[in-house]
Every structure is written in structure tokens, then in C-alpha cells.
ROMINU-33734 format. One record per residue: x, y, z of N, C-alpha, C, O in turn. Coordinates in pm, whole numbers, padded with zeros to 5 digits, always signed. Layout:
<sites>
XYZXYZXYZXYZ/...
</sites>
This chain:
<sites>
+00451+03064+01313+00487+02934+01340+00455+02881+01179+00366+02930+01109/+00549+02766+01132+00488+02714+01015+00392+02587+01047+00426+02513+01140/+00284+02561+00979+00200+02465+00972+00157+02436+00846+00162+02506+00745/+00098+02281+00870+00005+02241+00736-00147+02230+00799-00183+02165+00897/-00236+02329+00697-00339+02357+00757-00461+02276+00658-00455+02297+00537/-00569+02184+00710-00670+02180+00634-00766+02237+00649-00833+02216+00749/-00806+02335+00549-00916+02407+00515-01032+02318+00456-01131+02319+00529/-01043+02256+00361-01132+02171+00303-01122+02022+00313-01004+01990+00297/-01176+01949+00327-01155+01820+00310-01143+01768+00134-01205+01832+00049/-01079+01677+00106-01057+01611-00040-00981+01515-00023-00915+01478+00074/-01001+01455-00176-00857+01357-00187-00733+01351-00164-00666+01442-00211/-00684+01276-00111-00527+01277-00095-00464+01296-00224-00516+01236-00318/-00358+01371-00248-00254+01374-00351-00124+01448-00339-00114+01553-00276/-00027+01390-00400+00100+01434-00366+00120+01594-00386+00057+01660-00469/+00212+01643-00305+00283+01771-00353+00164+01899-00309+00094+01888-00208/+00158+02000-00389+00079+02083-00368-00072+02076-00412-00149+02170-00396/-00102+01967-00463-00228+01902-00531-00339+01876-00413-00460+01899-00409/-00237+01810-00310-00304+01771-00190-00376+01894-00121-00350+02011-00148/-00478+01851-00021-00545+01939+00033-00504+02000+00164-00576+02080+00224/-00359+01949+00218-00309+02026+00303-00215+02143+00273-00126+02124+00190/-00225+02252+00328-00142+02383+00274-00043+02402+00399-00070+02381+00517/+00091+02451+00339+00183+02493+00455+00170+02650+00452+00194+02717+00351/+00124+02709+00588+00110+02842+00580+00189+02864+00738+00231+02780+00817/+00186+03020+00746+00226+03066+00866+00107+03116+00951+00018+03195+00917/+00124+03057+01064+00023+03087+01182+00110+03148+01306+00228+03124+01331/+00020+03236+01378+00073+03289+01509+00101+03144+01616+00040+03037+01621/+00218+03194+01693+00266+03109+01785+00185+03082+01894+00158+03177+01968/+00140+02972+01919+00024+02950+02012+00100+02992+02163+00218+02965+02187/+00011+03059+02253+00062+03081+02395-00045+02993+02488-00166+02977+02472/+00049+02940+02599-00036+02798+02680-00154+02881+02751-00138+02998+02784/-00254+02823+02768-00375+02863+02875-00305+02806+03013-00201+02740+03017/-00372+02838+03104-00311+02830+03231-00297+02674+03265-00217+02630+03348/-00375+02606+03197-00348+02437+03215-00312+02365+03133-00339+02246+03118/-00206+02475+03032-00162+02387+02911+00030+02413+02915+00098+02483+02989/+00071+02322+02801+00227+02351+02801+00225+02374+02631+00128+02341+02562/+00315+02420+02592+00371+02454+02488+00468+02343+02406+00566+02318+02476/+00469+02295+02325+00593+02193+02242+00674+02253+02127+00620+02287+02022/+00774+02262+02145+00801+02250+01976+00855+02131+01935+00935+02049+01978/+00785+02148+01839+00774+01999+01790+00876+01928+01670+00891+01975+01557/+00934+01821+01716+01053+01798+01634+01020+01658+01541+01088+01615+01448/+00897+01603+01596+00836+01483+01513+00691+01472+01496+00618+01510+01587/+00652+01434+01409+00513+01390+01429+00451+01264+01365+00485+01245+01248/+00383+01192+01409+00394+01075+01335+00240+01118+01227+00162+01210+01249/+00234+01034+01131+00153+01032+01015+00049+00938+01040+00091+00823+01029/-00086+00947+01073-00163+00825+01122-00294+00794+01002-00339+00886+00935/-00342+00661+00991-00450+00667+00903-00559+00759+00937-00621+00801+00840/-00607+00812+01086-00674+00864+01120-00682+00983+01051-00793+01015+01007/-00571+01069+01028-00524+01179+00976-00610+01176+00816-00690+01255+00768/-00548+01039+00761-00632+01039+00655-00749+01073+00617-00779+01162+00537/-00844+00969+00701-00995+00972+00687-01031+01095+00707-01097+01149+00618/-00994+01179+00841-01014+01327+00827-00977+01415+00720-01057+01507+00700/-00901+01411+00664-00844+01483+00530-00925+01447+00438-00957+01538+00362/-00995+01290+00406-01052+01271+00284-01232+01264+00342-01327+01211+00284/-01229+01329+00459-01401+01358+00491-01462+01213+00533-01582+01210+00558/-01395+01107+00541-01462+00966+00615-01507+01019+00755-01625+01013+00792/-01422+01063+00820-01443+01123+00986-01469+01287+00948-01377+01358+00908/-01591+01332+00963-01613+01459+00963-01519+01537+01036-01502+01499+01151/-01448+01645+00996-01373+01748+01061-01452+01801+01198-01567+01834+01169/-01427+01815+01315-01474+01878+01402-01483+02037+01415-01569+02098+01479/-01359+02104+01329-01343+02233+01300-01244+02230+01165-01164+02145+01128/-01283+02363+01105-01201+02384+00995-01188+02519+01009-01283+02584+01054/-01046+02591+00967-00943+02509+00936-00900+02454+01050-00935+02487+01163/-00810+02351+01014-00776+02237+01125-00612+02180+01079-00583+02124+00973/-00518+02215+01198-00380+02135+01191-00390+02003+01242-00414+01966+01357/-00368+01942+01143-00360+01774+01180-00257+01707+01275-00170+01781+01321/-00256+01602+01303-00167+01537+01369-00166+01504+01525-00150+01587+01613/-00182+01389+01540-00198+01367+01681-00092+01272+01743-00131+01193+01829/+00048+01273+01704+00149+01212+01774+00300+01289+01753+00407+01244+01713/+00264+01415+01794+00388+01521+01801+00472+01471+01931+00418+01406+02020/+00580+01498+01933+00687+01459+02016+00790+01596+02012+00825+01650+01907/+00826+01636+02131+00927+01751+02125+00963+01756+02256+00974+01663+02336/+00988+01927+02277+01032+01989+02392+00953+02102+02448+00903+02183+02370/+00937+02113+02568+00837+02208+02635+00900+02341+02608+01017+02339+02647/+00869+02448+02560+00913+02548+02577+00839+02680+02607+00884+02792+02585/+00712+02647+02662+00633+02765+02759+00511+02643+02838+00459+02543+02788/+00498+02700+02968+00412+02634+03083+00331+02739+03117+00378+02848+03149/+00196+02714+03111+00089+02789+03191+00103+02807+03332+00181+02740+03399/+00010+02916+03390+00047+02939+03538-00005+02843+03583+00080+02801+03662/-00130+02747+03588-00159+02656+03657-00142+02494+03630-00193+02401+03694/-00047+02490+03505+00011+02346+03481+00103+02297+03556+00203+02364+03583/+00089+02191+03597+00193+02123+03720+00263+01997+03654+00202+01921+03580/+00417+01978+03693+00430+01857+03661+00549+01846+03543+00616+01745+03523/+00561+01994+03459+00599+02024+03355+00695+02122+03370+00650+02217+03435/+00838+02140+03328+00912+02251+03303+00966+02291+03150+00969+02215+03053/+00996+02392+03154+01085+02415+03006+01200+02343+02972+01292+02367+03050/+01228+02259+02881+01328+02195+02842+01279+02071+02844+01306+02010+02740/+01195+01988+02948+01122+01883+02921+01103+01809+02790+01052+01881+02705/+01125+01702+02757+01062+01563+02637+00952+01576+02685+00934+01603+02803/+00840+01554+02579+00730+01538+02597+00650+01516+02448+00706+01554+02345/+00519+01453+02443+00456+01410+02318+00308+01432+02376+00290+01471+02491/+00205+01403+02290+00058+01399+02328+00027+01281+02168+00089+01266+02063/-00105+01216+02227-00148+01158+02177-00284+01167+02107-00318+01285+02097/-00385+01072+02050-00499+01144+02006-00569+01191+02120-00640+01291+02114/-00552+01117+02239-00644+01175+02368-00574+01322+02411-00457+01339+02443/-00684+01427+02402-00634+01541+02441-00660+01596+02569-00588+01678+02625/-00770+01545+02617-00792+01572+02769-00955+01543+02784-01031+01538+02688/-00989+01529+02902-01136+01497+02936-01158+01580+03051-01078+01644+03120/-01309+01562+03059-01353+01638+03182-01303+01627+03323-01278+01723+03396/-01290+01504+03354-01204+01457+03442-01302+01446+03606-01250+01419+03714/-01441+01475+03583-01535+01504+03685-01642+01367+03682-01678+01315+03787/-01692+01315+03536-01799+01229+03543-01724+01106+03585-01605+01086+03607/-01868+01003+03589-01821+00889+03620-01749+00826+03545-01673+00758+03614/-01728+00807+03414-01605+00745+03352-01465+00785+03384-01371+00707+03402/-01460+00912+03388-01325+00970+03435-01295+00915+03566-01178+00888+03593/-01397+00893+03661-01353+00873+03800-01288+00736+03801-01184+00706+03860/-01362+00659+03730-01341+00509+03708-01198+00481+03602-01173+00373+03550/-01126+00588+03590-01049+00581+03499-01027+00544+03363-00922+00517+03304/-01155+00548+03320-01208+00523+03191-01226+00658+03079-01312+00669+02991/-01121+00751+03111-01132+00895+03042-01170+00877+02889-01245+00955+02830/-01120+00784+02843-01129+00759+02692-01284+00745+02646-01306+00744+02525/-01395+00733+02738-01521+00720+02721-01599+00821+02764-01723+00819+02765/-01510+00937+02810-01583+01064+02852-01636+01144+02754-01552+01189+02675/-01776+01181+02731-01840+01242+02656-01792+01397+02630-01846+01462+02541/-01715+01438+02692-01676+01585+02673-01521+01562+02667-01443+01649+02707/-01477+01437+02615-01320+01441+02579-01287+01529+02456-01382+01575+02391/-01185+01552+02426-01128+01629+02302-01014+01541+02266-00954+01464+02340/-00991+01569+02122-00885+01505+02052-00800+01569+02010-00840+01685+02002/-00683+01558+01972-00562+01601+01932-00533+01580+01772-00484+01478+01725/-00576+01710+01686-00571+01699+01560-00735+01698+01503-00766+01699+01384/-00796+01697+01575-00945+01675+01548-01025+01770+01639-01093+01841+01565/-01042+01797+01748-01097+01906+01835-00984+02022+01840-01016+02134+01800/-00884+02004+01877-00749+02070+01899-00654+02080+01804-00622+01972+01754/-00586+02201+01754-00489+02163+01646-00386+02092+01685-00333+02097+01797/-00348+02013+01577-00240+01896+01608-00108+01936+01622-00080+02035+01689/-00010+01857+01554+00125+01841+01555+00219+01834+01434+00336+01797+01431/+00119+01891+01308+00188+01902+01168+00230+02044+01194+00180+02117+01108/+00289+02097+01265+00351+02245+01318+00467+02250+01376+00517+02146+01419/+00518+02348+01385+00655+02363+01453+00603+02402+01597+00696+02431+01672/+00488+02408+01650+00442+02456+01768+00317+02394+01809+00226+02385+01726/+00305+02359+01905+00174+02283+01953+00128+02317+02129+00195+02281+02226/+00000+02394+02137-00037+02399+02258-00105+02269+02321-00182+02215+02241/-00095+02213+02430-00166+02078+02469-00193+02079+02625-00107+02131+02697/-00287+02036+02672-00325+02011+02798-00196+01968+02887-00119+01897+02822/-00154+01993+03019-00044+01946+03068-00079+01792+03137+00007+01713+03175/-00207+01774+03143-00261+01642+03227-00249+01551+03113-00231+01431+03137/-00259+01599+02974-00276+01496+02867-00110+01463+02807-00092+01370+02728/-00013+01536+02848+00105+01524+02813+00169+01399+02860+00158+01358+02976/+00245+01332+02756+00323+01214+02796+00481+01241+02833+00534+01345+02794/+00559+01137+02916+00663+01181+02922+00732+01027+02824+00703+00908+02828/+00837+01112+02738+00880+01019+02621+00975+00925+02693+00996+00962+02809/+01049+00795+02650+01150+00724+02711+01252+00788+02674+01256+00844+02565/+01348+00789+02758+01473+00851+02761+01553+00799+02651+01628+00867+02581/+01527+00658+02639+01617+00598+02540+01582+00576+02393+01642+00507+02310/+01456+00661+02376+01415+00658+02227+01417+00827+02172+01358+00918+02232/+01492+00844+02055+01481+00966+01989+01339+01002+01950+01262+00910+01920/+01296+01132+01949+01174+01176+01893+01130+01109+01806+01032+01041+01838/+01169+01100+01690+01147+01041+01580+01101+00898+01587+00993+00864+01538/+01188+00809+01652+01114+00685+01718+01009+00670+01798+00943+00566+01805/+00984+00791+01873+00917+00771+01989+00757+00818+01918+00651+00782+01969/+00765+00893+01807+00611+00965+01762+00524+00817+01750+00428+00813+01828/+00541+00712+01675+00465+00619+01652+00425+00554+01757+00328+00478+01754/+00512+00581+01886+00426+00503+02008+00297+00574+02051+00206+00506+02098/+00287+00687+02040+00204+00808+02049+00065+00762+02050-00008+00775+02148/+00018+00690+01905-00093+00648+01875-00093+00521+01821-00161+00441+01885/-00034+00476+01714-00021+00334+01702+00013+00245+01822-00041+00139+01854/+00113+00310+01883+00189+00199+01951+00096+00205+02078+00119+00116+02159/-00005+00296+02111-00075+00318+02271-00213+00211+02205-00241+00108+02266/-00276+00243+02098-00409+00205+02094-00372+00019+02044-00451-00075+02044/-00253+00022+02015-00229-00137+01965-00229-00172+02143-00289-00265+02196/-00173-00106+02188-00146-00169+02363-00315-00177+02388-00359-00284+02430/-00371-00112+02373-00512-00089+02457-00580-00197+02403-00648-00265+02479/-00573-00234+02246-00620-00353+02196-00623-00450+02249-00723-00517+02275/-00475-00481+02282-00442-00593+02340-00514-00647+02481-00536-00758+02529/-00540-00512+02521-00580-00502+02693-00733-00547+02659-00778-00641+02724/-00812-00490+02565-00933-00499+02526-00960-00634+02486-01063-00683+02532/-00890-00704+02410-00885-00848+02395-00869-00923+02471-00902-01036+02437/-00831-00912+02565-00806-00987+02692-00703-01112+02673-00715-01218+02736/-00597-01084+02575-00523-01184+02572-00421-01208+02685-00363-01110+02732/-00395-01331+02731-00321-01359+02841-00163-01393+02805-00134-01418+02688/-00074-01394+02895+00057-01430+02837+00064-01547+02784-00033-01614+02819/+00122-01592+02726+00107-01725+02641+00006-01777+02567+00001-01895+02532/-00095-01673+02535-00226-01701+02480-00189-01690+02333-00080-01648+02295/-00310-01740+02235-00259-01749+02092-00371-01662+02045-00492-01681+02061/-00292-01532+01965-00356-01424+01929-00328-01399+01782-00218-01424+01733/-00434-01348+01710-00440-01318+01594-00426-01135+01602-00449-01052+01690/-00383-01127+01481-00360-00956+01423-00407-00976+01255-00362-01059+01176/-00491-00892+01235-00571-00883+01132-00506-00749+01057-00539-00643+01110/-00436-00741+00965-00395-00629+00913-00242-00596+00987-00222-00603+01108/-00145-00562+00889+00001-00538+00982+00060-00383+00962+00176-00364+00924/-00008-00302+00984+00037-00180+00975+00111-00128+01087+00167-00207+01164/+00120+00024+01109+00212+00063+01188+00177+00029+01366+00258+00012+01457/+00027+00027+01370+00000-00024+01526+00020-00179+01530+00067-00218+01637/-00002-00266+01447+00033-00398+01475+00176-00449+01488+00210-00537+01566/+00267-00374+01389+00401-00355+01418+00459-00351+01568+00560-00410+01605/+00382-00278+01640+00425-00245+01789+00358-00360+01866+00424-00434+01939/+00194-00377+01844+00147-00476+01933+00194-00632+01930+00179-00706+02026/+00259-00675+01792+00318-00796+01797+00428-00804+01902+00450-00906+01968/+00514-00660+01916+00631-00688+01984+00585-00711+02114+00626-00814+02168/+00510-00639+02175+00465-00659+02304+00395-00770+02339+00408-00796+02458/+00301-00873+02254+00262-00976+02240+00345-01081+02261+00316-01175+02336/+00473-01069+02184+00578-01174+02180+00656-01154+02311+00720-01249+02356/+00655-01048+02366+00708-00993+02529+00659-01092+02626+00727-01152+02709/+00506-01105+02600+00436-01175+02700+00435-01335+02669+00386-01411+02752/+00480-01376+02565+00506-01521+02521+00382-01580+02454+00335-01693+02464/+00340-01475+02381+00194-01508+02306+00261-01577+02162+00366-01541+02110/+00171-01684+02114+00185-01711+01989+00087-01633+01905-00034-01635+01923/+00157-01556+01801+00057-01453+01747+00080-01519+01587+00186-01560+01540/-00046-01514+01524-00075-01529+01408-00105-01388+01306-00192-01310+01344/-00045-01365+01202-00097-01239+01139-00153-01265+00988-00087-01321+00900/-00275-01218+00973-00335-01207+00851-00354-01065+00796-00416-00968+00838/-00262-01093+00662-00248-00946+00555-00289-00975+00444-00310-01093+00418/-00308-00882+00357-00286-00921+00190-00161-00904+00153-00131-00956+00046/-00061-00834+00224+00090-00781+00165+00151-00890+00192+00140-00947+00301/+00246-00942+00065+00332-01022+00112+00452-00972+00176+00524-01049+00240/+00481-00840+00163+00600-00789+00221+00554-00781+00373+00625-00837+00456/+00452-00722+00408+00388-00744+00569+00419-00900+00632+00470-00926+00741/+00383-00973+00550+00382-01121+00594+00544-01162+00628+00577-01232+00723/+00627-01108+00537+00764-01133+00577+00796-01038+00705+00843-01086+00808/+00772-00923+00693+00790-00860+00835+00732-00904+00944+00789-00889+01053/+00599-00972+00932+00553-01029+01058+00632-01156+01077+00648-01187+01195/+00680-01229+00993+00783-01354+01034+00899-01318+01107+00936-01368+01213/+00962-01213+01033+01083-01151+01113+01067-01129+01292+01144-01151+01385/+00941-01081+01284+00911-01014+01449+00848-01141+01483+00770-01117+01575/+00847-01239+01458+00838-01359+01554+00678-01441+01533+00639-01544+01588/+00611-01360+01441+00520-01436+01406+00510-01590+01392+00613-01638+01345/+00399-01693+01426+00404-01818+01420+00359-01837+01287+00443-01894+01217/+00249-01806+01227+00237-01825+01110+00167-01708+01030+00114-01626+01105/+00156-01683+00908+00098-01573+00842+00021-01615+00727+00051-01721+00671/-00073-01547+00685-00145-01547+00568-00263-01466+00533-00271-01359+00594/-00370-01496+00438-00464-01385+00404-00536-01375+00494-00508-01433+00599/-00663-01289+00480-00750-01252+00574-00873-01404+00592-00941-01433+00691/-00868-01450+00504-00951-01550+00477-00889-01682+00518-00949-01788+00532/-00773-01663+00533-00695-01805+00571-00704-01818+00695-00670-01728+00772/-00773-01984+00749-00779-01995+00869-00650-02008+00956-00564-02081+00905/-00622-01957+01067-00484-01984+01125-00459-02160+01160-00547-02243+01136/-00372-02183+01197-00347-02349+01229-00401-02395+01319-00427-02515+01320/-00441-02294+01446-00526-02341+01548-00622-02217+01575-00604-02101+01537/-00741-02274+01658-00816-02159+01707-00763-02069+01789-00682-02104+01875/-00802-01937+01773-00723-01827+01841-00803-01790+01968-00923-01814+01977/-00728-01726+02074-00780-01704+02191-00854-01570+02178-00959-01540+02237/-00794-01503+02105-00833-01355+02097-00772-01297+01957-00664-01344+01924/-00830-01204+01876-00767-01129+01765-00794-00982+01767-00902-00948+01815/-00736-00917+01735-00733-00756+01672-00727-00740+01552-00635-00789+01487/-00832-00663+01494-00865-00621+01373-00830-00493+01331-00908-00400+01353/-00704-00471+01264-00663-00333+01239-00743-00261+01087-00779-00146+01064/-00748-00365+01019-00801-00289+00858-00935-00240+00913-00990-00291+01010/-00985-00129+00837-01128-00069+00832-01197-00115+00734-01241-00044+00644/-01220-00275+00743-01301-00303+00664-01384-00440+00750-01334-00543+00795/-01526-00395+00751-01599-00521+00826-01580-00668+00792-01587-00756+00878/-01552-00695+00643-01525-00842+00633-01420-00877+00715-01422-00988+00768/-01336-00806+00733-01241-00860+00796-01265-00915+00974-01213-01011+01031/-01350-00824+01019-01417-00860+01147-01459-00980+01151-01442-01043+01256/-01518-01036+01050-01606-01174+01046-01504-01257+01042-01496-01354+01118/-01398-01224+00934-01292-01347+00916-01271-01366+01070-01304-01470+01125/-01220-01273+01131-01136-01286+01258-01258-01355+01376-01214-01424+01468/-01385-01335+01368-01463-01417+01454-01467-01549+01400-01484-01637+01485/-01454-01594+01266-01426-01723+01246-01305-01782+01302-01284-01904+01300/-01235-01707+01346-01065-01773+01387-01095-01794+01501-01057-01908+01531/-01159-01730+01607-01161-01735+01765-01227-01845+01805-01331-01887+01754/-01160-01901+01907-01218-02026+01978-01321-02007+02071-01321-01896+02125/-01414-02091+02105-01497-02079+02234-01468-01980+02307-01346-01967+02314/-01540-01884+02379-01494-01756+02483-01390-01647+02422-01337-01566+02498/-01366-01649+02300-01261-01566+02249-01322-01446+02233-01444-01432+02246/-01232-01338+02200-01269-01180+02196-01225-01132+02058-01115-01170+02019/-01296-01055+01981-01229-00983+01878-01253-00846+01916-01364-00802+01945/-01123-00767+01916-01126-00637+01929-01112-00556+01798-01031-00581+01709/-01205-00453+01797-01203-00375+01660-01128-00258+01664-01189-00165+01718/-01003-00229+01621-00918-00147+01650-00942-00055+01511-00866-00086+01419/-01034+00050+01485-01083+00128+01392-01179+00231+01450-01279+00207+01518/-01130+00358+01409-01242+00493+01430-01323+00479+01336-01437+00521+01360/-01304+00428+01225-01392+00440+01107-01400+00273+01057-01300+00202+01046/-01555+00222+01029-01508+00091+00960-01640+00119+00848-01731+00202+00850/-01602+00005+00745-01706+00043+00623-01834-00024+00627-01923-00022+00541/-01832-00097+00764-01987-00179+00788-01965-00316+00774-01902-00360+00679/-02028-00409+00893-02001-00525+00907-02092-00612+00848-02207-00611+00893/-02059-00705+00737-02167-00767+00663-02254-00846+00770-02219-00849+00888/-02371-00912+00723-02454-00997+00803-02369-01132+00817-02306-01171+00718/-02366-01194+00922-02293-01312+00946-02379-01421+01051-02466-01389+01132/-02334-01536+01027-02430-01633+01115-02440-01622+01257-02336-01597+01318/-02539-01634+01315-02509-01635+01468-02426-01714+01536-02375-01688+01645/-02407-01840+01455-02321-01929+01528-02149-01880+01537-02073-01950+01604/-02107-01784+01480-01995-01695+01481-01995-01648+01640-01888-01638+01701/-02101-01625+01692-02058-01534+01812-02135-01633+01925-02145-01598+02043/-02185-01751+01878-02196-01873+01992-02097-01912+02074-01977-01900+02050/-02150-01961+02177-02026-02001+02259-01932-01904+02323-01811-01918+02341/-02022-01782+02359-01955-01668+02437-01854-01630+02381-01757-01606+02452/-01843-01613+02243-01763-01553+02174-01798-01393+02186-01914-01353+02193/-01674-01300+02187-01722-01159+02199-01663-01086+02107-01557-01125+02057/-01733-00947+02065-01680-00863+01959-01694-00692+02047-01794-00654+02108/-01603-00637+02035-01554-00521+02126-01492-00441+02040-01397-00483+01975/-01539-00307+02026-01471-00188+01987-01370-00129+02065-01384-00144+02186/-01269-00062+02025-01159-00017+02084-01134+00138+02076-01070+00188+01983/-01182+00203+02166-01204+00364+02160-01111+00456+02239-01129+00490+02355/-01002+00495+02154-00918+00593+02214-00812+00504+02311-00781+00385+02300/-00774+00587+02394-00695+00511+02488-00682+00591+02632-00716+00709+02630/-00644+00545+02733-00630+00615+02873-00482+00634+02900-00387+00567+02860/-00488+00754+02989-00349+00772+03013-00265+00668+03081-00142+00676+03084/-00338+00562+03138-00283+00476+03220-00217+00362+03115-00120+00294+03149/-00282+00351+02980-00230+00276+02851-00122+00363+02844-00032+00324+02918/-00092+00469+02782-00013+00535+02752+00126+00512+02828+00230+00481+02771/+00113+00532+02957+00206+00525+03066+00283+00385+03070+00405+00375+03083/+00194+00278+03057+00221+00137+03068+00285+00114+02953+00385+00042+02964/+00251+00163+02821+00319+00123+02693+00465+00169+02673+00550+00102+02615/+00489+00315+02737+00572+00388+02719+00686+00312+02814+00805+00296+02787/+00619+00272+02922+00720+00182+03020+00774+00093+02939+00896+00103+02933/+00727+00006+02872+00741-00124+02823+00827-00110+02724+00923-00186+02713/+00799+00012+02623+00903+00030+02521+01021+00011+02551+01084-00075+02489/+01076+00079+02647+01206+00042+02711+01259-00079+02763+01364-00136+02736/+01155-00111+02852+01186-00258+02880+01209-00372+02785+01287-00464+02810/+01124-00363+02652+01155-00474+02570+01260-00512+02467+01259-00618+02405/+01344-00420+02456+01285-00262+02394+01197-00288+02279+01201-00397+02222/+01103-00175+02234+00997-00187+02100+01114-00107+01984+01189-00010+01991/+01083-00196+01890+01174-00107+01793+01047-00045+01668+00971-00114+01600/+01058+00072+01669+00940+00150+01576+01054+00136+01426+01177+00130+01427/+00973+00135+01326+01007+00164+01194+00940+00255+01144+00817+00251+01141/+01025+00373+01085+00977+00481+01042+01047+00517+00890+01157+00484+00846/+00941+00598+00830+00976+00643+00688+00969+00808+00747+00885+00831+00834/+01040+00898+00709+01067+01030+00719+01029+01136+00614+01058+01118+00496/+00958+01257+00659+00915+01329+00540+00923+01454+00584+00871+01472+00694/+00983+01565+00521+00979+01692+00589+00812+01749+00611+00714+01706+00550/+00811+01848+00709+00681+01890+00722+00610+01947+00575+00489+01934+00554/+00697+02007+00483+00638+02035+00371+00577+01951+00275+00503+01984+00182/+00624+01819+00315+00566+01686+00236+00471+01594+00304+00467+01471+00308/+00397+01685+00355+00267+01599+00451+00174+01546+00360+00121+01437+00381/+00145+01625+00247+00062+01560+00140+00114+01432+00091+00048+01333+00060/+00230+01444+00087+00293+01316+00001+00314+01195+00098+00312+01077+00060/+00336+01236+00226+00309+01123+00338+00165+01070+00329+00156+00950+00307/+00056+01137+00341-00051+01097+00325-00101+01033+00209-00196+00957+00225/-00054+01051+00096-00079+00999-00021-00018+00844-00023-00081+00740-00045/+00120+00858+00006+00215+00716+00037+00090+00613+00121+00052+00502+00086/+00048+00692+00237-00036+00621+00315-00164+00538+00275-00205+00427+00309/-00209+00636+00190-00336+00599+00131-00302+00491+00032-00390+00406+00021/-00176+00471-00055-00135+00388-00150-00081+00245-00072-00087+00139-00134/-00033+00251+00059+00017+00135+00109+00151+00111+00084+00203+00000+00075/+00204+00218+00074+00339+00195+00007+00448+00246+00132+00569+00258+00109/+00375+00279+00296+00494+00308+00366+00530+00216+00428+00441+00142+00472/+00657+00186+00455+00712+00092+00548+00758+00112+00689+00871+00145+00723/+00650+00085+00771+00634+00117+00922+00544+00226+00944+00429+00219+00901/+00591+00338+01015+00515+00429+01038+00572+00547+00967+00695+00555+00966/+00489+00656+00898+00531+00765+00822+00535+00884+00945+00437+00903+01016/+00663+00964+00961+00670+01053+01047+00733+01201+00965+00827+01204+00886/+00682+01271+00994+00706+01439+00977+00802+01465+01079+00785+01452+01200/+00928+01512+01006+01053+01568+01061+01053+01701+01019+01066+01750+00907/+01030+01771+01176+01029+01925+01182+01156+01987+01230+01214+01942+01329/+01200+02089+01163+01301+02145+01185+01309+02265+01236+01420+02316+01256/
</sites>
């Protein structure tokens, strides 16, 4: 099979100058508890960029990145249940957990100390084929093409979990700080719940997009919203944005930090936490999160915005992502 392989982290660059190499690898065979997907589309995520550039240390090298693959099952392990050849499926960042620890028993497998992650611990979806654990595989909405479903598998699901962690209630007042691929989906869920959404971003283009999706107001990171917020989610990997969000939430409000890597949170006055404000991190997602989000995707229905790249152009997609010029979500189209 063809795959894009990271052998050594380094700065992103377009074309052959980038750190990913297109090569041929042996086709994966499923372990007893696995299925193999023929990948037709795989989303490109900022976490991929952070692994490529070394902000997140790679757990293994060489490595096939990509944790938003969508496709069809072409092989099923002897002990894998619930899947048949020909089924449409995908997988997200969560690649499996131990299933026996107290966190797994409580439905919090995202916090399992033995959890494994797609495109970090296991080879991911920047390839024609991927082996995944059957219990981590996700059923794709029937009314979504693979290219449109791929962004739901990371940005969509982690955005949905961020809404849950932030504790926003239907009809509440929500702030979104940063407006990339994940926030594009989160705002659609929040508006479906009747929330009043205020968006902060540096990009004039993203402000216009937010207004088109029903945002009540837009501004920069340091611009206070028209009214104090019940909850806020930060998507930008900058600690200063977390502090700006804390300034904007009302008494009892929560700021959920949607970032696997942050550049550090600057010192701030305790008054920003006083009155029972909360600051929480968002770590991975659970199968419940994914199942609920994928059901909502059809109900709302969620609209994903994608820019498509051939598999061989993975370096180009990452370079565009780093430059902030992707419209919506970047997706590798694999034929």
C-alpha cells in the first residue's frame, strides 16, 4: 500500500521538501480484535502538525500520521465483532483503551492510562489501508460522503466533547475562542441547542464565516463579548487566549481548553477565577461522545467545509494548515 511516512520530525514545507515521504508499505493484516479499512479520505489535523514539527514528541518512528480516516472494511479479525466486509467505518484520535481500569469502567476511557491513539501510538490514515481496533471503529452517517464525514472524526467529536466539558446548557451564552475546523462544527451544535454564540478570532475571514453560521457577535481575542458568557471554549494553542476567555465568563462559568499542546498560560490575577469560575482541559474523547456527535450530524444536519488534497500532497496540506490558509478542514483524498 502507499502511505505517507514520518521518519524524523522537522519543519513543515510544501512538496518533497516536507518531512513526510510517500512510500510503499506492506498491507496490514488484522489482529484478532481488529478490522482493516480501505481508506478513501483522511482529515488533516493541527495535532498532526504538532507531531510532525516535534511540539508533540512522536511515540514511535517511523510513523504514519492521520486520525480521521474514513472508508470501508476490507478485512475482519477472527475475534472482531459487529463489523462485516463492506461496512463503512472510520476511526478518530481515540484508538482503544484497556477496558478494565476504573476510568474505563466509568465510561471515561479517554483518561485510561493505557489508551492508545491513532496516528501517534498506532499507524494512522495517511495511507491506502489502516488496521484499527474493532471496538474503536465508528459507524459513519449514511447521508455523509466519506470526504465530508472525515472532519467529524476529530474536530467534530472533540468540539462536541468540549461543549460537554464546558457545561453549556441549551439556550446558554457561549464563547468560542479560535474558529478553525473544530469550532466550525461546535457552533452548529450549539446553535442547534439554541445557544447564543460569540466568536473571537484574529481572522477577518473567520469572523465572516462565524456570522454566516449564526454567531451573535464576533471580535478579537481581547475584545470583551457584549455580555458575560456562561461558558467558553478555547481552540487556539495559546495560553493568553485562555486568560482572555476567563475574563469573559460570568460567575460560575467554565472555560474548556481544547488543546493537546499549549504554549503556557501566563500569570493572571486570582480575581479571574474568583466567584467559582472553572478552568478545565479537554482530553481526547469517549465512544459515547463520538456516537452522539455522529447521530447529531444527521439530525441537524451538520455541514462540513473541506479542502481536498491527494495523498501525495500531504506536506502541502500541512504547510497550508501551518500558514492558516485552509478553508474549513483539510482532507486527503485517497484513490
